[in-house]
PDB file of N, CA, C, O and CB in Angstrom:
ATOM      1  N   MET A   1      67.846 179.379  47.086  1.00  0.00           N
ATOM      2  CA  MET A   1      68.628 178.386  46.747  1.00  0.00           C
ATOM      3  C   MET A   1      69.304 177.267  47.264  1.00  0.00           C
ATOM      4  O   MET A   1      70.154 177.544  48.109  1.00  0.00           O
ATOM      5  CB  MET A   1      69.228 178.796  46.394  1.00  0.00           C
ATOM      6  N   GLN A   2      69.169 176.166  47.007  1.00  0.00           N
ATOM      7  CA  GLN A   2      69.406 175.161  48.531  1.00  0.00           C
ATOM      8  C   GLN A   2      70.858 174.086  47.929  1.00  0.00           C
ATOM      9  O   GLN A   2      70.813 173.543  46.825  1.00  0.00           O
ATOM     10  CB  GLN A   2      67.449 173.799  49.019  1.00  0.00           C
ATOM     11  N   ASP A   3      71.464 174.012  48.406  1.00  0.00           N
ATOM     12  CA  ASP A   3      72.943 173.281  48.617  1.00  0.00           C
ATOM     13  C   ASP A   3      72.153 171.419  48.131  1.00  0.00           C
ATOM     14  O   ASP A   3      71.322 170.773  48.769  1.00  0.00           O
ATOM     15  CB  ASP A   3      73.774 173.551  50.942  1.00  0.00           C
ATOM     16  N   PRO A   4      72.911 171.029  46.695  1.00  0.00           N
ATOM     17  CA  PRO A   4      71.985 169.758  46.497  1.00  0.00           C
ATOM     18  C   PRO A   4      72.438 168.472  47.664  1.00  0.00           C
ATOM     19  O   PRO A   4      71.980 167.349  47.873  1.00  0.00           O
ATOM     20  CB  PRO A   4      72.226 169.154  44.725  1.00  0.00           C
ATOM     21  N   ILE A   5      73.536 169.250  48.261  1.00  0.00           N
ATOM     22  CA  ILE A   5      74.343 167.975  48.805  1.00  0.00           C
ATOM     23  C   ILE A   5      73.854 168.252  50.362  1.00  0.00           C
ATOM     24  O   ILE A   5      72.992 167.476  50.774  1.00  0.00           O
ATOM     25  CB  ILE A   5      76.310 167.989  48.506  1.00  0.00           C
ATOM     26  N   CYS A   6      74.228 169.084  51.095  1.00  0.00           N
ATOM     27  CA  CYS A   6      73.163 169.541  52.553  1.00  0.00           C
ATOM     28  C   CYS A   6      72.106 169.805  52.801  1.00  0.00           C
ATOM     29  O   CYS A   6      71.577 169.271  53.776  1.00  0.00           O
ATOM     30  CB  CYS A   6      73.288 170.401  53.128  1.00  0.00           C
ATOM     31  N   LYS A   7      71.495 170.614  52.107  1.00  0.00           N
ATOM     32  CA  LYS A   7      70.491 170.980  51.922  1.00  0.00           C
ATOM     33  C   LYS A   7      70.450 172.904  52.764  1.00  0.00           C
ATOM     34  O   LYS A   7      69.496 173.494  53.272  1.00  0.00           O
ATOM     35  CB  LYS A   7      69.555 169.651  52.477  1.00  0.00           C
ATOM     36  N   MET A   8      71.470 173.221  52.632  1.00  0.00           N
ATOM     37  CA  MET A   8      71.481 174.430  53.761  1.00  0.00           C
ATOM     38  C   MET A   8      71.267 175.224  52.478  1.00  0.00           C
ATOM     39  O   MET A   8      71.484 174.830  51.332  1.00  0.00           O
ATOM     40  CB  MET A   8      73.029 174.819  54.939  1.00  0.00           C
ATOM     41  N   GLU A   9      70.799 176.420  52.871  1.00  0.00           N
ATOM     42  CA  GLU A   9      69.914 177.567  52.051  1.00  0.00           C
ATOM     43  C   GLU A   9      71.392 178.251  51.834  1.00  0.00           C
ATOM     44  O   GLU A   9      72.290 178.178  52.672  1.00  0.00           O
ATOM     45  CB  GLU A   9      68.432 178.666  53.043  1.00  0.00           C
ATOM     46  N   VAL A  10      71.512 179.027  50.385  1.00  0.00           N
ATOM     47  CA  VAL A  10      72.401 179.336  50.031  1.00  0.00           C
ATOM     48  C   VAL A  10      72.125 180.488  48.542  1.00  0.00           C
ATOM     49  O   VAL A  10      71.411 180.137  47.603  1.00  0.00           O
ATOM     50  CB  VAL A  10      73.085 178.061  49.987  1.00  0.00           C
ATOM     51  N   GLY A  11      72.673 181.540  48.577  1.00  0.00           N
ATOM     52  CA  GLY A  11      72.476 182.483  47.786  1.00  0.00           C
ATOM     53  C   GLY A  11      73.342 182.658  46.070  1.00  0.00           C
ATOM     54  O   GLY A  11      74.466 182.264  45.758  1.00  0.00           O
ATOM     55  N   VAL A  12      72.332 183.372  45.242  1.00  0.00           N
ATOM     56  CA  VAL A  12      73.147 183.135  43.486  1.00  0.00           C
ATOM     57  C   VAL A  12      74.740 183.512  43.937  1.00  0.00           C
ATOM     58  O   VAL A  12      75.756 183.099  43.378  1.00  0.00           O
ATOM     59  CB  VAL A  12      72.424 184.640  41.845  1.00  0.00           C
ATOM     60  N   ASP A  13      74.660 184.448  45.152  1.00  0.00           N
ATOM     61  CA  ASP A  13      76.388 184.784  45.188  1.00  0.00           C
ATOM     62  C   ASP A  13      77.317 184.165  45.628  1.00  0.00           C
ATOM     63  O   ASP A  13      78.432 184.637  45.848  1.00  0.00           O
ATOM     64  CB  ASP A  13      76.769 185.732  45.777  1.00  0.00           C
ATOM     65  N   ALA A  14      76.753 182.320  45.921  1.00  0.00           N
ATOM     66  CA  ALA A  14      77.450 181.865  46.629  1.00  0.00           C
ATOM     67  C   ALA A  14      78.615 181.712  45.607  1.00  0.00           C
ATOM     68  O   ALA A  14      78.441 181.658  44.389  1.00  0.00           O
ATOM     69  CB  ALA A  14      76.883 180.794  47.339  1.00  0.00           C
ATOM     70  N   ARG A  15      80.068 181.637  46.363  1.00  0.00           N
ATOM     71  CA  ARG A  15      80.993 181.146  46.002  1.00  0.00           C
ATOM     72  C   ARG A  15      81.461 179.810  45.178  1.00  0.00           C
ATOM     73  O   ARG A  15      82.181 179.715  44.184  1.00  0.00           O
ATOM     74  CB  ARG A  15      81.312 181.244  46.829  1.00  0.00           C
ATOM     75  N   PHE A  16      80.868 178.929  45.863  1.00  0.00           N
ATOM     76  CA  PHE A  16      81.087 177.378  44.829  1.00  0.00           C
ATOM     77  C   PHE A  16      79.715 177.081  44.327  1.00  0.00           C
ATOM     78  O   PHE A  16      78.682 177.184  44.989  1.00  0.00           O
ATOM     79  CB  PHE A  16      81.678 175.768  45.790  1.00  0.00           C
ATOM     80  N   ARG A  17      79.840 176.611  42.792  1.00  0.00           N
ATOM     81  CA  ARG A  17      79.042 176.629  41.937  1.00  0.00           C
ATOM     82  C   ARG A  17      79.407 175.564  41.069  1.00  0.00           C
ATOM     83  O   ARG A  17      80.618 175.411  40.910  1.00  0.00           O
ATOM     84  CB  ARG A  17      78.931 177.801  41.428  1.00  0.00           C
ATOM     85  N   SER A  18      78.565 174.718  40.414  1.00  0.00           N
ATOM     86  CA  SER A  18      78.969 173.765  39.609  1.00  0.00           C
ATOM     87  C   SER A  18      77.966 173.971  37.923  1.00  0.00           C
ATOM     88  O   SER A  18      77.431 174.975  37.454  1.00  0.00           O
ATOM     89  CB  SER A  18      78.708 172.244  40.572  1.00  0.00           C
ATOM     90  N   SER A  19      78.017 173.124  37.608  1.00  0.00           N
ATOM     91  CA  SER A  19      77.031 173.388  35.835  1.00  0.00           C
ATOM     92  C   SER A  19      76.775 172.149  35.881  1.00  0.00           C
ATOM     93  O   SER A  19      77.510 171.294  36.375  1.00  0.00           O
ATOM     94  CB  SER A  19      77.883 173.917  34.051  1.00  0.00           C
ATOM     95  N   TYR A  20      75.660 171.964  35.344  1.00  0.00           N
ATOM     96  CA  TYR A  20      75.010 170.108  34.963  1.00  0.00           C
ATOM     97  C   TYR A  20      73.842 169.947  34.105  1.00  0.00           C
ATOM     98  O   TYR A  20      72.654 170.159  34.347  1.00  0.00           O
ATOM     99  CB  TYR A  20      74.380 169.206  36.412  1.00  0.00           C
ATOM    100  N   LYS A  21      74.367 169.570  33.155  1.00  0.00           N
ATOM    101  CA  LYS A  21      72.966 169.760  32.226  1.00  0.00           C
ATOM    102  C   LYS A  21      72.646 170.683  31.834  1.00  0.00           C
ATOM    103  O   LYS A  21      71.572 170.638  31.236  1.00  0.00           O
ATOM    104  CB  LYS A  21      71.886 169.516  32.628  1.00  0.00           C
ATOM    105  N   GLY A  22      73.308 171.964  31.916  1.00  0.00           N
ATOM    106  CA  GLY A  22      72.638 173.356  31.586  1.00  0.00           C
ATOM    107  C   GLY A  22      71.985 174.069  32.637  1.00  0.00           C
ATOM    108  O   GLY A  22      71.375 175.133  32.525  1.00  0.00           O
ATOM    109  N   LYS A  23      72.204 173.247  33.884  1.00  0.00           N
ATOM    110  CA  LYS A  23      71.667 174.087  35.257  1.00  0.00           C
ATOM    111  C   LYS A  23      73.130 174.524  36.082  1.00  0.00           C
ATOM    112  O   LYS A  23      74.167 173.868  35.979  1.00  0.00           O
ATOM    113  CB  LYS A  23      70.517 172.899  36.444  1.00  0.00           C
ATOM    114  N   THR A  24      73.002 175.618  36.816  1.00  0.00           N
ATOM    115  CA  THR A  24      73.862 175.922  37.940  1.00  0.00           C
ATOM    116  C   THR A  24      73.357 175.490  39.190  1.00  0.00           C
ATOM    117  O   THR A  24      72.166 175.544  39.497  1.00  0.00           O
ATOM    118  CB  THR A  24      74.118 177.286  38.030  1.00  0.00           C
ATOM    119  N   PHE A  25      74.388 175.003  40.004  1.00  0.00           N
ATOM    120  CA  PHE A  25      74.021 174.632  41.294  1.00  0.00           C
ATOM    121  C   PHE A  25      75.127 175.039  42.073  1.00  0.00           C
ATOM    122  O   PHE A  25      76.305 174.987  41.719  1.00  0.00           O
ATOM    123  CB  PHE A  25      73.689 173.202  41.453  1.00  0.00           C
ATOM    124  N   TYR A  26      74.615 175.515  43.329  1.00  0.00           N
ATOM    125  CA  TYR A  26      75.413 176.671  44.145  1.00  0.00           C
ATOM    126  C   TYR A  26      75.256 175.742  45.161  1.00  0.00           C
ATOM    127  O   TYR A  26      74.363 174.895  45.191  1.00  0.00           O
ATOM    128  CB  TYR A  26      74.825 178.379  44.385  1.00  0.00           C
ATOM    129  N   PHE A  27      76.374 175.943  46.237  1.00  0.00           N
ATOM    130  CA  PHE A  27      77.282 175.028  47.521  1.00  0.00           C
ATOM    131  C   PHE A  27      77.655 175.980  48.390  1.00  0.00           C
ATOM    132  O   PHE A  27      77.949 177.127  48.054  1.00  0.00           O
ATOM    133  CB  PHE A  27      78.772 174.174  47.079  1.00  0.00           C
ATOM    134  N   CYS A  28      77.661 175.492  49.694  1.00  0.00           N
ATOM    135  CA  CYS A  28      77.786 176.374  50.718  1.00  0.00           C
ATOM    136  C   CYS A  28      79.147 176.222  51.306  1.00  0.00           C
ATOM    137  O   CYS A  28      79.494 176.875  52.289  1.00  0.00           O
ATOM    138  CB  CYS A  28      76.727 176.188  51.694  1.00  0.00           C
ATOM    139  N   SER A  29      80.024 175.244  50.624  1.00  0.00           N
ATOM    140  CA  SER A  29      81.412 174.634  51.091  1.00  0.00           C
ATOM    141  C   SER A  29      82.139 174.214  49.629  1.00  0.00           C
ATOM    142  O   SER A  29      81.537 174.166  48.557  1.00  0.00           O
ATOM    143  CB  SER A  29      81.173 173.134  52.227  1.00  0.00           C
ATOM    144  N   GLU A  30      83.091 174.019  49.762  1.00  0.00           N
ATOM    145  CA  GLU A  30      84.122 173.456  48.190  1.00  0.00           C
ATOM    146  C   GLU A  30      83.629 171.887  48.472  1.00  0.00           C
ATOM    147  O   GLU A  30      83.082 171.168  47.635  1.00  0.00           O
ATOM    148  CB  GLU A  30      86.504 173.703  48.248  1.00  0.00           C
ATOM    149  N   ALA A  31      83.977 171.496  49.957  1.00  0.00           N
ATOM    150  CA  ALA A  31      83.806 169.777  50.254  1.00  0.00           C
ATOM    151  C   ALA A  31      82.458 169.480  49.480  1.00  0.00           C
ATOM    152  O   ALA A  31      82.440 168.317  49.076  1.00  0.00           O
ATOM    153  CB  ALA A  31      83.611 169.271  52.163  1.00  0.00           C
ATOM    154  N   CYS A  32      81.136 170.326  49.105  1.00  0.00           N
ATOM    155  CA  CYS A  32      79.983 170.011  48.881  1.00  0.00           C
ATOM    156  C   CYS A  32      80.213 169.939  47.698  1.00  0.00           C
ATOM    157  O   CYS A  32      79.846 168.937  47.084  1.00  0.00           O
ATOM    158  CB  CYS A  32      78.997 170.696  49.302  1.00  0.00           C
ATOM    159  N   LYS A  33      80.918 171.032  47.020  1.00  0.00           N
ATOM    160  CA  LYS A  33      80.700 171.089  45.454  1.00  0.00           C
ATOM    161  C   LYS A  33      81.440 170.034  45.168  1.00  0.00           C
ATOM    162  O   LYS A  33      80.838 169.195  44.498  1.00  0.00           O
ATOM    163  CB  LYS A  33      81.149 172.404  44.610  1.00  0.00           C
ATOM    164  N   GLN A  34      82.606 169.759  45.457  1.00  0.00           N
ATOM    165  CA  GLN A  34      83.360 168.481  45.255  1.00  0.00           C
ATOM    166  C   GLN A  34      82.719 167.340  45.306  1.00  0.00           C
ATOM    167  O   GLN A  34      82.744 166.713  44.247  1.00  0.00           O
ATOM    168  CB  GLN A  34      84.307 168.320  46.091  1.00  0.00           C
ATOM    169  N   ARG A  35      81.859 166.605  46.631  1.00  0.00           N
ATOM    170  CA  ARG A  35      81.233 165.677  46.146  1.00  0.00           C
ATOM    171  C   ARG A  35      80.059 165.878  45.171  1.00  0.00           C
ATOM    172  O   ARG A  35      79.449 164.827  44.974  1.00  0.00           O
ATOM    173  CB  ARG A  35      80.927 165.064  47.106  1.00  0.00           C
ATOM    174  N   PHE A  36      79.652 166.781  44.611  1.00  0.00           N
ATOM    175  CA  PHE A  36      78.441 167.078  43.390  1.00  0.00           C
ATOM    176  C   PHE A  36      79.332 166.389  42.157  1.00  0.00           C
ATOM    177  O   PHE A  36      79.035 165.500  41.360  1.00  0.00           O
ATOM    178  CB  PHE A  36      77.975 169.123  43.031  1.00  0.00           C
ATOM    179  N   ASP A  37      80.495 167.138  42.327  1.00  0.00           N
ATOM    180  CA  ASP A  37      81.012 167.026  41.050  1.00  0.00           C
ATOM    181  C   ASP A  37      81.945 165.578  40.759  1.00  0.00           C
ATOM    182  O   ASP A  37      82.625 165.207  39.802  1.00  0.00           O
ATOM    183  CB  ASP A  37      81.860 168.352  40.858  1.00  0.00           C
ATOM    184  N   LYS A  38      81.679 165.105  41.807  1.00  0.00           N
ATOM    185  CA  LYS A  38      82.062 163.941  41.356  1.00  0.00           C
ATOM    186  C   LYS A  38      81.256 162.614  41.128  1.00  0.00           C
ATOM    187  O   LYS A  38      81.722 161.475  41.117  1.00  0.00           O
ATOM    188  CB  LYS A  38      82.911 163.733  42.067  1.00  0.00           C
ATOM    189  N   LYS A  39      79.761 163.047  40.921  1.00  0.00           N
ATOM    190  CA  LYS A  39      78.271 161.914  40.861  1.00  0.00           C
ATOM    191  C   LYS A  39      77.568 162.893  41.194  1.00  0.00           C
ATOM    192  O   LYS A  39      76.852 162.930  42.195  1.00  0.00           O
ATOM    193  CB  LYS A  39      77.990 160.428  41.960  1.00  0.00           C
ATOM    194  N   PRO A  40      77.761 164.054  40.118  1.00  0.00           N
ATOM    195  CA  PRO A  40      76.209 164.991  39.798  1.00  0.00           C
ATOM    196  C   PRO A  40      75.036 164.566  39.500  1.00  0.00           C
ATOM    197  O   PRO A  40      73.988 165.204  39.591  1.00  0.00           O
ATOM    198  CB  PRO A  40      76.203 165.805  38.753  1.00  0.00           C
ATOM    199  N   GLU A  41      75.175 163.508  39.146  1.00  0.00           N
ATOM    200  CA  GLU A  41      73.609 162.406  38.494  1.00  0.00           C
ATOM    201  C   GLU A  41      73.054 162.165  39.411  1.00  0.00           C
ATOM    202  O   GLU A  41      71.835 162.072  39.266  1.00  0.00           O
ATOM    203  CB  GLU A  41      73.700 160.864  37.765  1.00  0.00           C
ATOM    204  N   SER A  42      73.590 161.952  40.729  1.00  0.00           N
ATOM    205  CA  SER A  42      73.210 161.357  42.148  1.00  0.00           C
ATOM    206  C   SER A  42      72.354 162.736  42.805  1.00  0.00           C
ATOM    207  O   SER A  42      71.309 162.588  43.439  1.00  0.00           O
ATOM    208  CB  SER A  42      74.826 160.836  43.201  1.00  0.00           C
ATOM    209  N   PHE A  43      72.932 163.987  42.562  1.00  0.00           N
ATOM    210  CA  PHE A  43      72.320 165.051  43.232  1.00  0.00           C
ATOM    211  C   PHE A  43      71.381 165.990  42.623  1.00  0.00           C
ATOM    212  O   PHE A  43      70.532 166.662  43.209  1.00  0.00           O
ATOM    213  CB  PHE A  43      73.223 165.732  43.695  1.00  0.00           C
ATOM    214  N   ALA A  44      71.711 165.942  41.034  1.00  0.00           N
ATOM    215  CA  ALA A  44      70.811 166.800  40.138  1.00  0.00           C
ATOM    216  C   ALA A  44      69.320 166.469  40.021  1.00  0.00           C
ATOM    217  O   ALA A  44      69.070 165.592  39.194  1.00  0.00           O
ATOM    218  CB  ALA A  44      71.338 166.750  38.774  1.00  0.00           C
ATOM    219  N   LYS A  45      68.392 166.936  40.608  1.00  0.00           N
ATOM    220  CA  LYS A  45      67.207 166.690  40.603  1.00  0.00           C
ATOM    221  C   LYS A  45      66.433 168.468  40.197  1.00  0.00           C
ATOM    222  O   LYS A  45      66.440 169.608  40.662  1.00  0.00           O
ATOM    223  CB  LYS A  45      66.888 165.866  42.159  1.00  0.00           C
ATOM    224  N   GLY A  46      65.753 167.576  38.866  1.00  0.00           N
ATOM    225  CA  GLY A  46      64.668 168.404  38.259  1.00  0.00           C
ATOM    226  C   GLY A  46      65.159 169.151  36.903  1.00  0.00           C
ATOM    227  O   GLY A  46      64.382 169.874  36.280  1.00  0.00           O
TER     228      GLY A  46
END
């Protein structure tokens, strides 16, 4: 898995995650998750 914000590799066991349009996104940090949550359509690809 790749953090959609910073592109860091993260596992499915990542502590930070969000769902958008039925897909789960995983993050390396709370800061990346918060940035995604503010405007998920900008980062959710595919």
